[in-house]
C-alpha positions as CSV (number, residue, x, y, z in Angstrom):
1,X,107.4,287.1,37.3
2,X,104.2,285.2,37.9
3,X,103.2,281.6,38.3
4,X,100.1,279.5,39.1
5,X,99.3,278.3,42.6
6,X,98.7,274.6,42.6
7,X,97.5,272.1,45.2
8,X,99.7,269.6,46.9
9,X,97.6,267.4,49.3
10,X,95.7,269.8,51.5
11,X,98.2,272.6,51.0
12,X,98.8,275.2,48.3
13,X,102.1,275.3,46.5
14,X,104.1,277.8,44.4
15,X,107.0,276.8,42.2
16,X,110.2,278.7,42.9
17,X,112.3,279.4,39.7
18,X,115.8,278.0,39.8
19,X,117.4,281.4,39.6
20,X,115.6,282.6,42.7
21,X,116.2,279.3,44.6
22,X,119.9,279.6,43.8
23,X,120.0,283.3,44.9
24,X,118.3,282.4,48.2
25,X,120.3,279.2,48.6
26,X,117.1,277.2,48.8
27,X,117.5,273.5,48.3
28,X,115.2,270.5,48.6
29,X,114.6,269.3,52.2
30,X,116.3,272.4,53.7
31,X,114.3,274.4,56.2
32,X,113.0,277.8,55.2
33,X,111.1,280.5,57.1
34,X,107.8,281.4,55.4
35,X,105.5,284.2,56.7
36,X,103.1,286.8,55.6
37,X,104.0,290.5,55.7
38,X,101.9,293.4,54.4
39,X,99.8,291.1,52.1
40,X,103.0,289.5,50.7
41,X,104.5,286.0,51.2
42,X,108.1,286.2,52.5
43,X,110.4,283.2,52.1
44,X,113.8,283.4,54.0
45,X,116.5,280.7,53.8
46,X,117.8,279.3,57.1
47,X,121.5,279.2,56.5
């Protein structure tokens, strides 16, 4: 799966497809832990 990186203000943004957001239990305004690892972007939900 691929997508386009967009700009939001001074930051870059990536859309997260609904299926992935549901699987990770990501919802709007909920905190998530985002960090780089081995040249990959890791997003972890904070349950």
